[in-house]
C-alpha positions, -999 to 999 in steps of 0.1 A, spaced: -141 353 232 -141 328 265 -108 315 277 -97 285 260 -117 285 232 -107 278 197 -110 306 174 -137 311 148 -109 307 120 -100 272 135 -137 258 131 -135 276 95 -107 251 87 -123 216 106 -156 227 85 -137 230 53 -122 193 61 -153 174 69 -168 192 35 -142 176 15 -139 139 40 -105 148 49 -88 153 81 -53 158 68 -37 195 59 -7 206 40 4 240 49 16 245 15 -6 225 -7 -39 242 14 -20 276 13 -45 293 -10 -75 290 7 -59 287 45 -48 321 35 -87 332 33 -90 319 67 -61 339 84 -39 359 75 -12 340 100 -22 301 91 15 289 106 6 306 138 -32 292 139 -22 256 132 3 261 162 -24 271 184 -44 244 171 -17 218 181 -8 235 214 -50 227 220 -43 192 209 -71 199 177 -47 188 157 -15 174 153 20 177 135 32 148 115 60 167 98 67 202 91 38 218 79 17 186 79 -12 181 104 -41 162 116 -71 179 122 -94 167 144 -124 176 119 -149 158 132 -148 160 172 -138 193 186 -122 174 220 -89 176 227 -71 143 220 -34 128 224 -34 116 193 -43 119 160 -78 109 149 -72 87 124 -103 66 101 -71 51 77 -35 56 80 -35 50 40 -37 89 32 -5 93 50 17 84 27 3 107 -5 1 135 26 39 128 29 49 132 -3 29 158 -17 63 182 -25 79 153 -39 79 152 -72 78 116 -83 53 88 -84 39 67 -58 17 37 -49 5 16 -22 11 -21 -25 26 -53 1 5 -57 32 -16 -23 22 -31 -28 -7 -37 -67 -2 -55 -56 30 -73 -31 12 -89 -59 -14 -97 -77 15 -73 -105 11 -60 -102 45 -71 -98 73 -50 -82 96 -47 -44 101 -6 -35 99 6 -5 118 25 4 90 17 21 55 39 4 23 45 24 -5 65 25 -38 88 56 -49 113 59 -76 139 81 -51 151 76 -18 130 87 8 132 85 46 105 63 65 81 78 89 69 75 122 41 93 143 21 85 170 30 44 171 26 42 132 46 46 102 45 48 60 79 30 50 89 36 17 100 14 -8 124 25 -36 115 7 -66 126 13 -106 105 38 -124 98 10 -148 76 -7 -119 50 23 -116 23 7 -140 -9 -15 -130 -19 15 -107 -59 30 -96 -70 57 -78 -83 50 -47 -107 79 -30 -124 61 1 -101 74 25 -113 110 18 -81 120 3 -72 103 -32 -48 73 -29 -29 61 -53 -31 14 -50 -12 -12 -66 -40 -30 -87 -48 -67 -73 -26 -81 -99 2 -60 -94 -2 -62 -55 -1 -104 -56 30 -98 -77 47 -75 -56 39 -97 -20 50 -131 -44 83 -109 -48 88 -91 -12 69 -116 12 90 -97 41 67 -64 30 33 -84 33 29 -116 55 41 -150 56 44 -168 25 15 -192 34 -8 -161 39 2 -147 3 -7 -178 -7 -37 -179 9 -40 -145 -6 -40 -152 -42 -60 -184 -37 -88 -161 -27 -82 -139 -53 -85 -166 -79 -113 -183 -63 -134 -150 -62 -129 -138 -98 -109 -112 -87 -76 -120 -106 -77 -107 -148 -57 -138 -160 -42 -117 -188 -35 -85 -168 -19 -107 -142 4 -125 -169 9 -87 -186 24 -78 -156 41 -103 -143 63 -102 -176 65 -66 -174 82 -72 -141 112 -87 -157 121 -112 -131 122 -149 -145 117 -163 -109 87 -142 -103 72 -154 -135 77 -195 -128 60 -188 -94 33 -171 -112 29 -196 -138 29 -228 -113 5 -208 -92 -18 -203 -120 -18 -239 -132 -28 -247 -98 -58 -226 -97 -68 -234 -127 -64 -196 -144 -59 -199 -180 -29 -178 -201 1 -192 -184 15 -204 -212 24 -167 -221 50 -170 -192 68 -196 -201 89 -182 -223 102 -160 -194 116 -177 -170 150 -179 -180 172 -208 -180 154 -241 -175 187 -261 -160 181 -244 -129 154 -245 -107 138 -219 -80 124 -224 -45 85 -214 -45 93 -190 -17 118 -163 -19 150 -173 -4 140 -210 2 160 -235 -6 161 -251 -42 166 -282 -28 140 -290 -8 102 -298 -20 86 -316 -46 102 -299 -81 74 -287 -108 90 -301 -136 74 -273 -163 82 -246 -143 110 -258 -129 101 -247 -90 106 -264 -59 72 -264 -38 78 -277 2 53 -300 16 38 -275 40 30 -252 11 -4 -254 -8 -5 -240 -43 -36 -251 -56 -70 -244 -44 -82 -276 -38 -59 -277 -4 -62 -252 25 -45 -220 32 
């Protein structure tokens, strides 16, 4: 074998990943077929990493240059989304991608982010690699519903359904985008027919947040979506008001009497108004 040339077993790994349409590899999860390729998979991947044909993300987890046999200083990734399931494969817990990650996937946000936002029911340390990161957001297990498998990335990814993702964004805009942009995403989803109003209401009730139920009811009315009346018994004590934007003022803006929500003048809630 010519000096400096990767062994044939490295090409066998690259060929296998290309056939499966992925670039990520886990020495534990992929152990069975890796042992058919080489008796020493750890050494082979370490050698590929030294040659910059693979890049170590965490212990035993790599991104492999499956499509390009040339060395690279950083991983050759078509998308960051598969990084979250790769980091969670050994964690016996559910997860799903949401907030900015999901809304960008659905085409409701224009700007890509270098952070993938992933919900988990246990504490998990965030991961950083080559200028990107995965942020793990701890949620109660009751919130792990309305999740759809997405196979667009070579490795199956669990993504919040569009209704669930918008609810997550309305509740935690700091994980998504400026609140005006979140409102614009809701408006786009409503206009395009992407939203299922019945499912939106059902999920909003399941969140168990009176403030969120109020905001969703207000937005549904503003965009002409039917079924908001089912939320009205879940808005809590009508004697107090909530701001449209979480963390905003309860005193500034126009009061929507039905939903007891304060809407600042600079925020638009109807489809007739610009984002």
